N, CA, C and O atoms as a MOPAC input file, in Angstrom:
PM7 MOZYME 1SCF
protein

 N    -17.89900 1  -109.03200 1   -17.12500 1
 C    -18.59500 1  -109.25500 1   -18.37700 1
 C    -17.59900 1  -109.08900 1   -19.52900 1
 O    -16.69700 1  -108.25300 1   -19.47000 1
 N    -17.77500 1  -109.88600 1   -20.55500 1
 C    -16.90200 1  -109.80300 1   -21.71400 1
 C    -17.74400 1  -109.65100 1   -22.96600 1
 O    -18.96000 1  -109.84100 1   -22.95100 1
 N    -17.06400 1  -109.30100 1   -24.05400 1
 C    -17.73300 1  -109.16000 1   -25.33900 1
 C    -16.77900 1  -109.65100 1   -26.42900 1
 O    -15.56200 1  -109.67200 1   -26.24500 1
 N    -17.35100 1  -110.04200 1   -27.55400 1
 C    -16.57000 1  -110.41500 1   -28.72600 1
 C    -16.88600 1  -109.38600 1   -29.80200 1
 O    -18.03500 1  -109.23600 1   -30.21700 1
 N    -15.84500 1  -108.67300 1   -30.25200 1
 C    -16.04100 1  -107.63600 1   -31.26000 1
 C    -15.32300 1  -108.03500 1   -32.53700 1
 O    -14.42500 1  -108.87600 1   -32.53100 1
 N    -15.74000 1  -107.41100 1   -33.63300 1
 C    -15.12900 1  -107.67000 1   -34.93300 1
 C    -14.62700 1  -106.34400 1   -35.48800 1
 O    -15.38200 1  -105.38000 1   -35.61000 1
 N    -13.32200 1  -106.31200 1   -35.82700 1
 C    -12.73900 1  -105.14000 1   -36.45000 1
 C    -11.53900 1  -105.56800 1   -37.27900 1
 O    -10.76500 1  -106.43000 1   -36.86100 1
 N    -11.38600 1  -104.97700 1   -38.43200 1
 C    -10.26200 1  -105.30200 1   -39.30100 1
 C    -10.28500 1  -106.72100 1   -39.82400 1
 O     -9.23400 1  -107.27000 1   -40.15700 1
 N    -11.48000 1  -107.34000 1   -39.90700 1
 C    -11.59200 1  -108.70200 1   -40.41100 1
 C    -11.24300 1  -109.77000 1   -39.39100 1
 O    -11.19000 1  -110.95400 1   -39.72400 1
 N    -11.00400 1  -109.36100 1   -38.14400 1
 C    -10.66000 1  -110.31400 1   -37.09300 1
 C    -11.61500 1  -110.13200 1   -35.91900 1
 O    -12.28700 1  -109.10800 1   -35.80000 1
 N    -11.66100 1  -111.14300 1   -35.05700 1
 C    -12.52000 1  -111.09500 1   -33.87500 1
 C    -11.65800 1  -111.07300 1   -32.63200 1
 O    -10.62900 1  -111.74400 1   -32.56100 1
 N    -12.09700 1  -110.28100 1   -31.63600 1
 C    -11.35000 1  -110.12800 1   -30.39400 1
 C    -12.28900 1  -110.30000 1   -29.20900 1
 O    -13.40800 1  -109.78700 1   -29.21200 1
 N    -11.82400 1  -111.02600 1   -28.19800 1
 C    -12.56300 1  -111.16600 1   -26.94300 1
 C    -12.03500 1  -110.10900 1   -25.99500 1
 O    -10.84400 1  -110.10400 1   -25.68300 1
 N    -12.89800 1  -109.20800 1   -25.52700 1
 C    -12.46200 1  -108.08000 1   -24.71500 1
 C    -13.23600 1  -108.02800 1   -23.40300 1
 O    -14.36500 1  -108.50800 1   -23.30300 1
 N    -12.59700 1  -107.43400 1   -22.40600 1
 C    -13.20800 1  -107.13200 1   -21.12100 1
 C    -12.88400 1  -105.68600 1   -20.79700 1
 O    -12.08200 1  -105.05600 1   -21.48600 1
 N    -13.50500 1  -105.15500 1   -19.74900 1
 C    -13.20000 1  -103.79900 1   -19.32400 1
 C    -11.73700 1  -103.72300 1   -18.90200 1
 O    -11.23800 1  -104.62500 1   -18.23000 1
 N    -11.05600 1  -102.66700 1   -19.28700 1
 C     -9.64200 1  -102.39100 1   -18.98500 1
 C     -8.67100 1  -103.32000 1   -19.70200 1
 O     -7.48100 1  -103.30500 1   -19.38400 1
 N     -9.13100 1  -104.13600 1   -20.66400 1
 C     -8.18900 1  -104.96900 1   -21.41000 1
 C     -7.56400 1  -104.14500 1   -22.53500 1
 O     -8.14200 1  -103.15800 1   -22.99100 1
 N     -6.38000 1  -104.56200 1   -22.97300 1
 C     -5.65000 1  -103.86600 1   -24.02200 1
 C     -5.53200 1  -104.81000 1   -25.21300 1
 O     -5.07600 1  -105.94400 1   -25.07000 1
 N     -5.94600 1  -104.33300 1   -26.39900 1
 C     -5.88700 1  -105.15900 1   -27.60100 1
 C     -5.10400 1  -104.42100 1   -28.68500 1
 O     -5.06100 1  -103.19100 1   -28.70600 1
 N     -4.49000 1  -105.18700 1   -29.58100 1
 C     -3.75500 1  -104.64200 1   -30.72800 1
 C     -4.54900 1  -105.02200 1   -31.97100 1
 O     -4.71500 1  -106.20300 1   -32.27400 1
 N     -5.04100 1  -104.00300 1   -32.69500 1
 C     -5.90300 1  -104.23700 1   -33.85400 1
 C     -5.26900 1  -103.62100 1   -35.09600 1
 O     -4.25300 1  -102.93100 1   -35.01400 1
 N     -5.88400 1  -103.88200 1   -36.24800 1
 C     -5.45500 1  -103.23900 1   -37.49300 1
 C     -5.58100 1  -101.72500 1   -37.33400 1
 O     -6.27500 1  -101.24300 1   -36.43800 1
 N     -4.91500 1  -100.98900 1   -38.19800 1
 C     -4.84500 1   -99.53500 1   -38.10500 1
 C     -6.23500 1   -98.89700 1   -38.08000 1
 O     -7.07000 1   -99.16300 1   -38.94500 1
 N     -6.46700 1   -98.05000 1   -37.07300 1
 C     -7.68700 1   -97.25500 1   -36.96400 1
 C     -7.30500 1   -95.79200 1   -37.11400 1
 O     -6.24800 1   -95.37400 1   -36.64100 1
 N     -8.15200 1   -95.01500 1   -37.76400 1
 C     -7.87800 1   -93.59300 1   -37.90300 1
 C     -8.12200 1   -92.90900 1   -36.56400 1
 O     -9.09800 1   -93.19400 1   -35.87200 1
 N     -7.22500 1   -92.01000 1   -36.21700 1
 C     -7.34500 1   -91.26700 1   -34.97200 1
 C     -5.99300 1   -91.06900 1   -34.33200 1
 O     -5.00800 1   -91.70200 1   -34.71100 1
 N     -5.95800 1   -90.18300 1   -33.35700 1
 C     -4.73300 1   -89.88600 1   -32.64600 1
 C     -4.76500 1   -90.52000 1   -31.26100 1
 O     -5.79400 1   -91.03000 1   -30.81800 1
 N     -3.62000 1   -90.47800 1   -30.58800 1
 C     -3.52900 1   -91.02400 1   -29.23100 1
 C     -4.45800 1   -90.21900 1   -28.32800 1
 O     -4.43200 1   -88.98800 1   -28.32800 1
 N     -5.27800 1   -90.93300 1   -27.55800 1
 C     -6.23300 1   -90.29100 1   -26.65700 1
 C     -7.63700 1   -90.19000 1   -27.22100 1
 O     -8.57200 1   -89.87700 1   -26.48500 1
 N     -7.80800 1   -90.44800 1   -28.51400 1
 C     -9.14100 1   -90.39600 1   -29.12200 1
 C     -9.97400 1   -91.58800 1   -28.67700 1
 O     -9.44900 1   -92.66800 1   -28.40500 1
 N    -11.28400 1   -91.37000 1   -28.60900 1
 C    -12.22600 1   -92.43500 1   -28.26900 1
 C    -12.66100 1   -93.14000 1   -29.55000 1
 O    -12.88500 1   -92.49500 1   -30.57500 1
 N    -12.78000 1   -94.46200 1   -29.48900 1
 C    -13.27200 1   -95.24600 1   -30.61900 1
 C    -14.44400 1   -96.09100 1   -30.14100 1
 O    -14.50100 1   -96.49000 1   -28.97800 1
 N    -15.37400 1   -96.35800 1   -31.04500 1
 C    -16.53900 1   -97.17000 1   -30.73400 1
 C    -16.59100 1   -98.33600 1   -31.70100 1
 O    -16.52700 1   -98.14900 1   -32.91600 1
 N    -16.70700 1   -99.53800 1   -31.16200 1
 C    -16.85900 1  -100.74500 1   -31.96800 1
 C    -18.33100 1  -101.14100 1   -31.92400 1
 O    -18.84400 1  -101.52700 1   -30.87400 1
 N    -19.01300 1  -101.04300 1   -33.07900 1
 C    -20.44600 1  -101.33300 1   -33.13700 1
 C    -20.74300 1  -102.77500 1   -33.51900 1
 O    -21.84300 1  -103.26400 1   -33.26300 1
 N    -19.77600 1  -103.46800 1   -34.13100 1
 C    -19.98700 1  -104.86300 1   -34.51200 1
 C    -19.67400 1  -105.75800 1   -33.32200 1
 O    -18.56700 1  -106.28400 1   -33.20800 1
 N    -20.64800 1  -105.93000 1   -32.43900 1
 C    -20.49400 1  -106.78300 1   -31.25800 1
 C    -21.18300 1  -108.10600 1   -31.56200 1
 O    -22.40200 1  -108.15300 1   -31.72800 1
 N    -20.40400 1  -109.17700 1   -31.63400 1
 C    -20.94400 1  -110.48700 1   -31.97500 1
 C    -21.51400 1  -111.20000 1   -30.76000 1
 O    -22.41400 1  -112.03000 1   -30.88800 1
 N    -20.98900 1  -110.87700 1   -29.57400 1
 C    -21.44600 1  -111.51100 1   -28.34700 1
 C    -21.18300 1  -110.56100 1   -27.19200 1
 O    -20.11200 1  -109.95900 1   -27.11300 1
 N    -22.15000 1  -110.42500 1   -26.29800 1
 C    -21.98900 1  -109.56000 1   -25.13000 1
 C    -22.53700 1  -110.30400 1   -23.91700 1
 O    -23.75000 1  -110.45700 1   -23.77400 1
 N    -21.64100 1  -110.76700 1   -23.04400 1
 C    -22.06900 1  -111.53700 1   -21.87600 1
 C    -22.68600 1  -112.85300 1   -22.31700 1
 O    -22.02700 1  -113.67100 1   -22.95800 1
 N    -23.95400 1  -113.05700 1   -21.97400 1
 C    -24.64000 1  -114.28500 1   -22.36400 1
 C    -25.51500 1  -114.09300 1   -23.60300 1
 O    -26.20400 1  -115.02400 1   -24.02200 1
 N    -25.49500 1  -112.89500 1   -24.19200 1
 C    -26.27400 1  -112.61700 1   -25.39800 1
 C    -25.42600 1  -112.91400 1   -26.62500 1
 O    -24.31800 1  -112.39800 1   -26.76800 1
 N    -25.95900 1  -113.74900 1   -27.50800 1
 C    -25.27400 1  -114.07800 1   -28.75400 1
 C    -26.04800 1  -113.44200 1   -29.89400 1
 O    -27.26300 1  -113.61100 1   -29.99600 1
 N    -25.34600 1  -112.70800 1   -30.75400 1
 C    -25.99900 1  -112.01100 1   -31.84900 1
 C    -26.20700 1  -112.89000 1   -33.06100 1
 O    -25.55400 1  -113.92200 1   -33.22100 1
 N    -27.13300 1  -112.46500 1   -33.91800 1
 C    -27.39200 1  -113.17300 1   -35.17100 1
 C    -27.38300 1  -112.18000 1   -36.31900 1
 O    -28.48300 1  -111.81000 1   -36.73000 1
 N    -26.32800 1  -111.71800 1   -36.86900 1
 C    -24.93400 1  -111.96100 1   -36.51000 1
 C    -24.39900 1  -111.02000 1   -35.43600 1
 O    -23.39100 1  -111.33300 1   -34.80300 1
 N    -25.05800 1  -109.85400 1   -35.20900 1
 C    -24.57700 1  -108.94300 1   -34.17100 1
 C    -25.65000 1  -108.71900 1   -33.12800 1
 O    -26.83100 1  -108.95400 1   -33.38300 1
 N    -25.24100 1  -108.26500 1   -31.95200 1
 C    -26.16900 1  -107.95100 1   -30.86700 1
 C    -26.70700 1  -106.54900 1   -31.11200 1
 O    -25.93300 1  -105.60400 1   -31.26200 1
 N    -28.02600 1  -106.40700 1   -31.15600 1
 C    -28.65000 1  -105.11900 1   -31.44300 1
 C    -28.43300 1  -104.15600 1   -30.27400 1
 O    -28.65900 1  -104.50700 1   -29.11600 1
 N    -27.99500 1  -102.95000 1   -30.59200 1
 C    -27.83100 1  -101.90200 1   -29.58700 1
 C    -26.58700 1  -102.02200 1   -28.72200 1
 O    -26.38200 1  -101.18900 1   -27.83900 1
 N    -25.76400 1  -103.01300 1   -28.94000 1
 C    -24.55600 1  -103.19600 1   -28.13500 1
 C    -23.38100 1  -102.47900 1   -28.78700 1
 O    -23.28700 1  -102.40000 1   -30.01200 1
 N    -22.49100 1  -101.96100 1   -27.95400 1
 C    -21.28300 1  -101.31600 1   -28.45900 1
 C    -20.19200 1  -101.40600 1   -27.40900 1
 O    -20.45500 1  -101.62700 1   -26.22700 1
 N    -18.96900 1  -101.22900 1   -27.86400 1
 C    -17.80600 1  -101.26400 1   -26.97700 1
 C    -17.03500 1   -99.96800 1   -27.18700 1
 O    -16.71200 1   -99.60400 1   -28.31700 1
 N    -16.74200 1   -99.27200 1   -26.08700 1
 C    -16.00700 1   -98.01200 1   -26.13600 1
 C    -14.54800 1   -98.27200 1   -25.77700 1
 O    -14.25900 1   -99.08400 1   -24.89800 1
 N    -13.63600 1   -97.59300 1   -26.44800 1
 C    -12.21300 1   -97.74000 1   -26.16200 1
 C    -11.46500 1   -96.44900 1   -26.40800 1
 O    -11.98900 1   -95.50800 1   -27.00500 1
 N    -10.21000 1   -96.42000 1   -25.93100 1
 C     -9.34700 1   -95.26600 1   -26.10900 1
 C     -8.07300 1   -95.70800 1   -26.81900 1
 O     -7.47300 1   -96.71900 1   -26.45400 1
 N     -7.66300 1   -94.95500 1   -27.82800 1
 C     -6.42000 1   -95.25800 1   -28.53400 1
 C     -5.25400 1   -94.87000 1   -27.63300 1
 O     -5.14400 1   -93.71800 1   -27.21300 1
 N     -4.37800 1   -95.84300 1   -27.33600 1
 C     -3.22500 1   -95.56100 1   -26.48900 1
 C     -1.94100 1   -95.42600 1   -27.28500 1
 O     -1.00700 1   -94.75900 1   -26.83900 1
 N     -1.87500 1   -96.05500 1   -28.46900 1
 C     -0.64500 1   -95.99100 1   -29.25900 1
 C     -0.92600 1   -96.34500 1   -30.71400 1
 O     -1.71500 1   -97.24500 1   -31.00400 1
 N     -0.26600 1   -95.62000 1   -31.63300 1
 C     -0.25800 1   -95.97600 1   -33.05100 1
 C      1.15000 1   -96.50300 1   -33.33500 1
 O      2.12200 1   -95.76400 1   -33.18000 1
 N      1.27500 1   -97.74800 1   -33.74200 1
 C      2.58000 1   -98.36900 1   -33.87600 1
 C      2.64600 1   -99.21600 1   -35.13400 1
 O      1.69300 1   -99.27000 1   -35.91100 1
 N      3.77300 1   -99.87400 1   -35.32500 1
 C      3.95600 1  -100.81300 1   -36.42600 1
 C      4.34500 1  -102.15500 1   -35.85400 1
 O      5.03500 1  -102.23300 1   -34.83700 1
 N      3.89500 1  -103.22300 1   -36.51500 1
 C      4.11500 1  -104.57600 1   -36.02200 1
 C      5.50800 1  -105.09600 1   -36.31000 1
 O      6.39600 1  -104.35700 1   -36.73700 1
 N      5.67800 1  -106.38300 1   -36.06600 1
 C      6.94300 1  -107.06000 1   -36.33900 1
 C      7.24200 1  -107.02100 1   -37.83400 1
 O      6.32500 1  -106.99700 1   -38.65500 1
 N      8.51400 1  -107.01400 1   -38.18200 1
 C      8.90900 1  -107.00000 1   -39.58400 1
 C      8.72900 1  -108.39100 1   -40.18200 1
 O      9.16400 1  -109.39200 1   -39.61400 1
 N      8.08200 1  -108.42800 1   -41.33400 1
 C      7.87600 1  -109.66700 1   -42.06900 1
 C      8.78900 1  -109.62000 1   -43.28400 1
 O      8.74300 1  -108.66900 1   -44.06500 1
 N      9.61900 1  -110.64700 1   -43.44300 1
 C     10.54900 1  -110.71600 1   -44.56200 1
 C      9.89500 1  -111.49000 1   -45.70800 1
 O      9.38900 1  -112.59600 1   -45.51900 1
 N      9.91800 1  -110.88600 1   -46.89700 1
 C      9.39900 1  -111.52700 1   -48.10200 1
 C     10.59800 1  -111.84300 1   -48.97800 1
 O     11.29100 1  -110.93000 1   -49.42600 1
 N     10.85500 1  -113.12300 1   -49.23200 1
 C     12.01500 1  -113.54300 1   -50.02000 1
 C     11.53800 1  -114.40200 1   -51.17800 1
 O     10.87100 1  -115.41800 1   -50.98200 1
 N     11.88800 1  -113.98200 1   -52.38900 1
 C     11.50900 1  -114.72100 1   -53.59300 1
 C     12.76900 1  -115.23300 1   -54.26300 1
 O     13.78300 1  -114.53700 1   -54.31200 1
 N     12.70300 1  -116.45900 1   -54.78200 1
 C     13.87400 1  -117.03700 1   -55.43900 1
 C     13.40800 1  -118.01800 1   -56.50400 1
 O     12.44300 1  -118.75800 1   -56.31300 1
 N     14.12100 1  -118.00700 1   -57.63500 1
 C     13.90900 1  -119.03300 1   -58.64700 1
 C     15.23000 1  -119.76800 1   -58.79700 1
 O     16.25800 1  -119.15700 1   -59.08800 1
 N     15.20100 1  -121.04000 1   -58.60500 1
 C     16.45300 1  -121.79100 1   -58.59300 1
 C     17.11200 1  -121.83200 1   -59.97000 1
 O     16.45200 1  -121.85200 1   -61.00900 1
 N     18.43000 1  -121.84500 1   -59.92800 1
 C     19.28600 1  -121.91900 1   -61.11400 1
 C     19.08700 1  -120.75500 1   -62.08900 1
 O     19.49100 1  -120.86100 1   -63.24700 1
 N     18.49400 1  -119.67900 1   -61.66400 1
 C     18.27300 1  -118.53300 1   -62.54700 1
 C     19.00600 1  -117.28400 1   -62.07200 1
 O     19.12500 1  -116.31500 1   -62.82200 1
 N     19.49500 1  -117.29700 1   -60.84400 1
 C     20.13700 1  -116.11300 1   -60.29400 1
 C     19.13800 1  -115.04400 1   -59.88800 1
 O     19.50300 1  -113.87900 1   -59.73200 1
 N     17.88400 1  -115.42900 1   -59.71700 1
 C     16.82900 1  -114.47400 1   -59.36700 1
 C     16.56000 1  -114.55000 1   -57.87100 1
 O     16.09600 1  -115.57000 1   -57.36300 1
 N     16.85900 1  -113.44700 1   -57.16700 1
 C     16.56600 1  -113.36500 1   -55.73100 1
 C     16.07200 1  -111.95900 1   -55.42800 1
 O     16.66500 1  -110.97800 1   -55.87700 1
 N     15.00200 1  -111.86000 1   -54.67700 1
 C     14.46400 1  -110.57500 1   -54.24100 1
 C     14.14300 1  -110.67500 1   -52.75800 1
 O     13.49500 1  -111.62200 1   -52.31100 1
 N     14.60500 1  -109.69000 1   -52.00600 1
 C     14.32400 1  -109.65900 1   -50.56700 1
 C     13.63000 1  -108.34000 1   -50.26300 1
 O     14.09000 1  -107.27300 1   -50.66900 1
 N     12.52700 1  -108.42600 1   -49.55100 1
 C     11.74600 1  -107.25200 1   -49.21500 1
 C     11.20800 1  -107.41500 1   -47.80500 1
 O     11.03200 1  -108.54000 1   -47.33800 1
 N     10.94600 1  -106.31800 1   -47.12500 1
 C     10.39700 1  -106.37200 1   -45.77600 1
 C      9.16000 1  -105.51000 1   -45.66600 1
 O      8.93700 1  -104.61300 1   -46.47900 1
 N      8.35700 1  -105.79000 1   -44.65300 1
 C      7.10700 1  -105.06400 1   -44.46600 1
 C      6.74600 1  -105.02200 1   -42.98300 1
 O      6.86100 1  -106.02600 1   -42.27900 1
 N      6.30900 1  -103.85200 1   -42.51400 1
 C      5.80400 1  -103.71600 1   -41.14700 1
 C      4.36300 1  -103.22300 1   -41.23000 1
 O      4.09300 1  -102.16800 1   -41.80300 1
 N      3.44900 1  -103.98500 1   -40.66000 1
 C      2.02500 1  -103.65800 1   -40.71900 1
 C      1.68700 1  -102.60000 1   -39.67000 1
 O      2.05200 1  -102.76700 1   -38.50600 1
 N      1.00100 1  -101.51600 1   -40.04300 1
 C      0.59900 1  -100.52400 1   -39.04400 1
 C     -0.48800 1  -101.07700 1   -38.12400 1
 O     -1.40300 1  -101.76800 1   -38.57500 1
 N     -0.37700 1  -100.76500 1   -36.82200 1
 C     -1.30400 1  -101.29200 1   -35.82400 1
 C     -1.72800 1  -100.18400 1   -34.87300 1
 O     -1.06500 1   -99.15400 1   -34.75800 1
 N     -2.84100 1  -100.41500 1   -34.19800 1
 C     -3.33700 1   -99.49700 1   -33.18500 1
 C     -3.54700 1  -100.27500 1   -31.89200 1
 O     -4.13100 1  -101.35800 1   -31.89500 1
 N     -3.06700 1   -99.71400 1   -30.79400 1
 C     -3.26000 1  -100.31200 1   -29.47300 1
 C     -4.43000 1   -99.58600 1   -28.81700 1
 O     -4.42400 1   -98.36200 1   -28.69400 1
 N     -5.44000 1  -100.36100 1   -28.39400 1
 C     -6.66900 1   -99.78800 1   -27.83700 1
 C     -6.90300 1  -100.35900 1   -26.44600 1
 O     -6.78300 1  -101.56600 1   -26.23200 1
 N     -7.24200 1   -99.47600 1   -25.49200 1
 C     -7.65300 1   -99.90900 1   -24.16400 1
 C     -9.16300 1   -99.81800 1   -24.08200 1
 O     -9.74200 1   -98.77700 1   -24.39500 1
 N     -9.80800 1  -100.90000 1   -23.66300 1
 C    -11.26300 1  -100.97400 1   -23.59400 1
 C    -11.74700 1  -100.26900 1   -22.33100 1
 O    -11.30600 1  -100.58500 1   -21.22600 1
 N    -12.66600 1   -99.30200 1   -22.50500 1
 C    -13.16900 1   -98.52800 1   -21.37300 1
 C    -14.52400 1   -99.02800 1   -20.87700 1
 O    -14.75700 1   -99.09600 1   -19.67000 1
 N    -15.41300 1   -99.37700 1   -21.79900 1
 C    -16.78700 1   -99.68400 1   -21.38800 1
 C    -17.44100 1  -100.62400 1   -22.38600 1
 O    -17.20100 1  -100.53600 1   -23.59000 1
 N    -18.27400 1  -101.53000 1   -21.86900 1
 C    -19.05100 1  -102.42800 1   -22.70500 1
 C    -20.52200 1  -102.15100 1   -22.45600 1
 O    -21.01500 1  -102.32100 1   -21.34100 1
 N    -21.22100 1  -101.72200 1   -23.50300 1
 C    -22.66600 1  -101.44400 1   -23.38100 1
 C    -23.41600 1  -102.57200 1   -24.06700 1
 O    -23.28200 1  -102.77400 1   -25.27300 1
 N    -24.20400 1  -103.30500 1   -23.29400 1
 C    -24.94000 1  -104.45000 1   -23.85300 1
 C    -26.41400 1  -104.12900 1   -23.98300 1
 O    -27.19200 1  -104.97000 1   -24.43400 1

């Protein structure tokens, strides 16, 4: 059975024991997290969410994503700015899907 959950403004298709990388969630490694915004669970489609459905997971890692380079330039002006950014992420292992 699979489910579609929404977290951090994005949607993820998950199954039991799958590992997903989501936007930063508060908590430490080993903490349990619950996703209540379940858009689809098995053959049940929510309008917009499935009532009473939830997905349980465990935080396995708090990390940072790939470095994104931000480069600004205005031609013939000598204006150049280079900046980098790493987005914080959380790695979650899905333990249980309650439909």
